[in-house]
C-alpha positions, -999 to 999 in steps of 0.1 A, spaced: 126 -352 621 93 -340 607 106 -305 601 137 -318 584 117 -339 559 94 -310 552 124 -287 545 139 -315 523 107 -319 503 104 -281 498 140 -280 485 131 -307 460 100 -288 448 122 -257 444 148 -276 424 121 -290 401 107 -255 396 141 -241 387 146 -268 361 112 -262 345 118 -225 345 152 -229 329 137 -250 301 107 -228 295 125 -194 298 132 -190 261 95 -193 253 84 -167 277 112 -142 270 106 -107 256 90 -108 222 120 -103 199 148 -120 180 177 -135 200 212 -132 183 231 -165 185 267 -165 194 294 -192 188 294 -189 150 319 -172 127 309 -138 114 302 -149 78 270 -149 56 247 -178 66 238 -190 31 213 -217 41 196 -233 71 182 -268 75 163 -283 105 164 -321 106 160 -346 134 161 -320 162 192 -305 148 199 -272 131 224 -272 102 240 -241 87 258 -236 55 283 -208 65 301 -192 35 338 -197 36 339 -220 67 316 -250 60 288 -267 78 278 -261 115 253 -281 135 235 -275 168 216 -301 188 202 -276 214 184 -251 192 214 -230 186 229 -227 221 261 -246 211 276 -254 177 300 -280 162 317 -279 128 309 -309 106 332 -308 75 347 -343 76 351 -353 40 341 -319 26 372 -307 7 361 -270 4 347 -243 26 327 -226 -2 294 -241 8 262 -225 -5 231 -247 3 220 -277 23 190 -301 19 178 -335 31 163 -363 9 148 -390 30 177 -395 55 205 -383 32 220 -349 37 233 -329 6 255 -299 6 261 -277 -25 293 -258 -31 302 -229 -54 336 -242 -66 345 -273 -87 334 -298 -60 297 -298 -67 277 -318 -42 286 -337 -10 265 -364 6 261 -377 42 242 -407 54 251 -403 91 236 -369 99 266 -349 87 294 -366 106 310 -379 74 307 -365 38 314 -380 4 314 -361 -29 288 -371 -56 298 -387 -88 313 -368 -117 280 -369 -136 275 -334 -122 296 -315 -148 284 -280 -138 294 -279 -101 288 -244 -89 256 -251 -70 234 -223 -56 202 -241 -44 183 -274 -40 146 -282 -43 133 -315 -30 102 -332 -43 97 -365 -24 127 -387 -33 137 -365 -63 160 -336 -57 168 -308 -81 197 -284 -80 204 -251 -98 239 -238 -107 253 -203 -109 249 -202 -147 213 -215 -147 218 -252 -153 193 -275 -137 201 -311 -126 180 -338 -109 188 -370 -90 165 -400 -82 191 -418 -61 196 -393 -32 222 -373 -50 246 -400 -62 241 -396 -100 228 -363 -116 209 -358 -148 205 -326 -167 171 -310 -171 167 -296 -206 166 -258 -206 172 -250 -243 138 -233 -246 146 -209 -217 161 -177 -231 169 -159 -198 191 -170 -169 173 -193 -144 176 -177 -110 155 -201 -88 135 -233 -89 107 -250 -70 95 -286 -74 62 -303 -65 43 -334 -75 67 -344 -103 66 -309 -118 92 -281 -118 90 -243 -118 118 -221 -130 121 -184 -123 143 -163 -145 162 -130 -145 137 -115 -169 107 -122 -147 94 -153 -164 81 -183 -145 81 -215 -165 66 -249 -158 78 -284 -170 62 -317 -164 87 -338 -184 122 -328 -171 125 -299 -195 115 -315 -228 88 -288 -229 84 -256 -209 52 -236 -205 53 -198 -196 25 -197 -170 15 -161 -177 40 -138 -159 39 -109 -184 32 -85 -155 63 -94 -136 92 -72 -149 117 -81 -123 142 -110 -116 127 -138 -97 145 -143 -64 125 -170 -48 96 -194 -55 72 -211 -30 49 -237 -45 20 -247 -22 -6 -268 -39 -23 -246 -65 -8 -215 -49 24 -200 -63 43 -172 -44 70 -154 -63 95 -131 -46 111 -104 -67 129 -70 -65 94 -54 -69 77 -74 -42 56 -105 -39 34 -118 -67 7 -145 -60 -13 -168 -82 -40 -192 -70 -46 -209 -104 -12 -220 -116 -3 -187 -132 -34 -178 -151 -37 -147 -129 -11 -128 -109 -16 -103 -81 9 -82 -61 7 -87 -24 29 -62 -6 6 -45 19 26 -39 51 61 -44 36 77 -9 33 104 -18 8 94 -51 -8 126 -65 -22 118 -101 -15 148 -124 -11 130 -156 0 96 -170 9 89 -198 33 59 -215 48 61 -220 85 32 -243 96 3 -223 81 21 -189 81 38 -173 52 72 -157 60 91 -134 37 127 -123 40 138 -91 24 171 -75 13 168 -44 34 138 -43 58 140 -77 75 113 -103 80 75 -102 77 48 -128 81 13 -132 68 -17 -152 81 -39 -146 50 -19 -158 20 1 -126 17 -28 -102 15 -13 -83 44 21 -85 61 31 -80 97 66 -67 107 85 -93 126 118 -75 132 120 -66 169 156 -72 180 168 -86 147 205 -79 144 205 -72 106 179 -66 80 194 -83 49 178 -118 51 193 -146 30 182 -178 48 152 -189 69 141 -222 85 121 -234 115 117 -264 138 89 -271 163 99 -243 187 119 -216 168 122 -198 135 159 -191 125 172 -164 102 206 -159 86 218 -126 72 241 -114 44 265 -98 68 271 -127 92 244 -125 118 223 -155 129 192 -153 152 163 -172 165 128 -164 177 100 -185 193 73 -195 169 46 -186 194 55 -150 190 43 -151 153 9 -136 160 -9 -104 151 0 -75 175 -25 -53 193 -22 -22 172 -26 11 190 -37 44 175 -8 66 162 3 97 180 1 128 157 33 149 157 31 176 129 14 200 126 8 203 163 -27 207 177 -37 244 176 -7 254 155 -10 287 135 9 301 105 14 267 89 25 267 53 2 254 26 27 227 15 38 206 44 46 170 54 22 156 79 39 132 104 29 108 132 44 82 154 47 46 144 20 22 154 37 -11 160 21 -39 140 2 -17 116 3 -27 80 -6 8 67 -20 42 76 -49 63 65 -48 102 66 -79 124 67 -78 162 64 -110 182 65 -124 217 70 -147 206 98 -141 182 128 -171 162 118 -151 149 88 -184 149 67 -179 138 31 -184 172 17 -158 187 42 -130 163 34 -100 178 17 -78 147 15 -85 110 22 -53 90 16 -52 53 23 -24 27 22 3 50 34 33 28 43 54 55 61 47 76 91 46 108 70 29 121 39 35 153 19 4 175 12 4 205 -12 -33 212 -16 -39 233 15 -51 269 11 -41 299 31 -59 314 61 -80 284 69 -85 260 98 -80 224 90 -86 192 111 -67 160 107 -64 125 120 -46 93 111 -58 57 114 -34 28 119 -46 -3 99 -42 -36 117 -39 -70 102 -76 -75 98 -80 -40 82 -95 -25 113 -88 13 117 -74 25 150 -79 63 148 -58 89 165 -72 119 183 -82 149 161 -57 178 157 -65 213 142 -42 239 128 -45 272 109 -26 280 77 -7 312 72 -24 344 62 -21 352 25 -39 385 17 -53 384 -18 -84 400 -34 -115 379 -41 -118 362 -75 -152 367 -90 -167 333 -101 -203 341 -113 -217 358 -132 -187 357 -156 -174 389 -171 -194 400 -201 -221 373 -194 -258 374 -201 -280 363 -172 -314 350 -181 -328 335 -149 -340 349 -116 -334 348 -86 -298 358 -95 -267 342 -78 -234 359 -72 -204 337 -63 -168 345 -55 -137 327 -41 -135 315 -5 -106 333 12 -108 315 45 -111 332 78 -121 368 72 -141 395 89 -167 397 61 -172 403 23 -189 433 8 -208 426 -24 -216 457 -46 -237 457 -78 -242 489 -97 -257 502 -129 -225 524 -134 -189 512 -133 -180 538 -107 -205 522 -83 -224 554 -76 -257 539 -85 -258 507 -64 -284 480 -68 -269 458 -40 -245 468 -12 -245 438 11 -221 425 38 -219 387 44 -196 360 57 -207 337 29 -190 334 -5 -223 337 -24 -254 360 -25 -289 354 -39 -305 385 -53 -343 385 -54 -351 420 -66 -337 452 -82 -329 440 -117 -345 448 -150 -345 431 -183 -319 439 -210 -298 461 -188 -260 463 -181 -246 459 -146 -213 459 -128 -202 439 -97 -173 436 -73 -165 421 -39 -143 436 -12 -129 413 15 -121 427 50 -95 405 67 -96 427 98 -104 463 107 -73 476 90 -69 454 59 -93 452 30 -88 442 -7 -112 446 -36 -117 423 -66 -116 432 -103 -149 446 -117 -170 423 -139 -198 434 -162 -229 413 -170 -261 419 -189 -296 407 -182 -317 391 -208 -354 384 -205 -353 372 -169 -373 341 -164 -389 332 -131 -393 295 -122 -428 283 -115 -447 308 -137 -453 284 -166 -463 248 -170 -426 239 -173 -408 227 -142 -370 220 -139 -352 205 -109 -314 203 -106 -302 171 -88 -265 164 -80 -253 131 -66 -218 117 -60 -217 101 -95 -241 122 -116 -256 156 -124 -293 153 -133 -320 176 -147 -356 165 -140 -379 183 -165 -417 183 -163 -436 196 -193 -472 193 -205 -463 186 -241 -434 178 -264 -404 202 -260 -369 207 -274 -344 211 -245 -310 228 -250 -284 221 -223 -250 238 -221 -224 234 -193 -196 260 -189 -165 259 -168 -150 286 -145 -137 305 -175 -170 305 -194 -159 279 -218 -185 253 -229 -176 218 -218 -208 201 -228 -236 210 -252 -266 190 -265 -302 190 -276 -328 166 -260 -364 158 -268 -385 161 -236 -417 141 -236 -447 150 -215 -446 145 -178 -412 136 -163 -380 137 -184 -346 131 -169 -312 141 -184 -282 125 -166 -246 135 -170 -219 112 -156 -195 130 -133 -165 111 -147 -168 133 -177 -162 164 -156 -131 172 -136 -132 188 -101 -141 225 -103 -167 252 -107 -194 249 -134 -225 268 -146 -254 253 -166 -278 270 -189 -310 249 -197 -335 262 -222 -369 246 -223 -392 262 -249 -391 299 -242 -379 295 -206 -342 296 -195 -329 281 -163 -293 285 -150 -273 279 -119 -237 272 -108 -226 239 -93 -193 224 -81 -178 190 -88 -155 176 -60 -137 143 -65 
């Protein structure tokens, strides 16, 4: 007897566990959208959740309702004399359905089981949307006419829109006020049922307004160009599309404290920070063209333009754990890579954007970075600035919802060999050098065996002053030159034991070579990220002449300055100089100072 009762009790516990598991199963299912069956394959124009029921306005077939979160559906068209339904709303306990033929609006006071058409006061009856503000309901028609009702949709009054020049495409009501978005990108505000309209500063929105969400002082505006946001009733507008790849916003909703945006081609996204960044919410969604959204206490529901309807548990609307992306091209250790390529990597689920870094050293020090590109929305990026015969390092960061960077591993690759002769950079051809030590600079050709710098008094290089081999692209000469003489120089690059190429021959002259530190004048060249500076120390008043030349020897800056005793600083803002090679000539009294420098932006 005891054993029988024990078995009986165990069976009861098992039965209870099965019931609980069956009820909770939807909320612990795999994190994705669940397509709902039992509905006709037509566009779901609007969704309403009310009193634990889900109502759908299905184009061409009428109203459907579910009492079990979408598992089963019933058609509720009793009294509705058309199937061309477009929108559904509730005012207090009265349900309203809008239609797009001559029937206008139908009302139900018994949760949709019976419907009755509104009065003939609604003379423009092709209704496209409702907006409810307390006990006042507004509607918008296909031709941009706006009506309002204060008696739950029985009698309708026209809102004056004579001042609005463009077609009204959407409306939003709050606290006795009404916003209207237009086909020309205007957003207008009325507080007196249309007697006066105020354009609330949308001159930066050059796209039709598809959707409006009015949340206290915050206004969210969905357009074909993305989402626009204002926190001060339209005085300032900002675009907020970070994380949405193709931001053609069809609608905006607020689900609890979460913003949800439906798009015309890339599905659904949500934001936890007022739209500053968006998270993809499309796992398992049957179609990407979203035209309706709603939620109840357990689910968010979505209807599409091509007839799909799906639900997803609200507790899945949370930031994902973003993983570092996997680099795909160019492969690690690859050689012979072209100088114009498209870098690619695998998608990092949940990331709102990517950041690509390319450098000439795996330390990624600031002065070694070739490209630093942020806010990449795709998993690829074309690059055309690589140079031949070089080793590059690259990595990609996936940016998560809180703007943390999840970096990939570092890959290296080598670009193709392009055998060219060196380009001489300094001294320029037919240039007069007046400072000492003397610098020689030429182009960097990447991975080479070495460079051979030759300087001669004769252009056939039979009387050499310098004959030096180096792996650097510069050389500092400290001896061997005389004042007021003519010299010739060239550089030969050896790519390997069998291939060498020689540059053109440049001629330069020496003036009266000045040596720093032999007078009471001192000049120090200082270069920062934002400025080029010259610190001058003199014992007495001096006129300073400064000239900056570009790679071609053309002056880009010239000026005179009055240096006072002790320290005198000349500063040049880098924004006035583009990236490139420069050379300065600074004359202080009888002394001349010169040196090349490089601007990298």
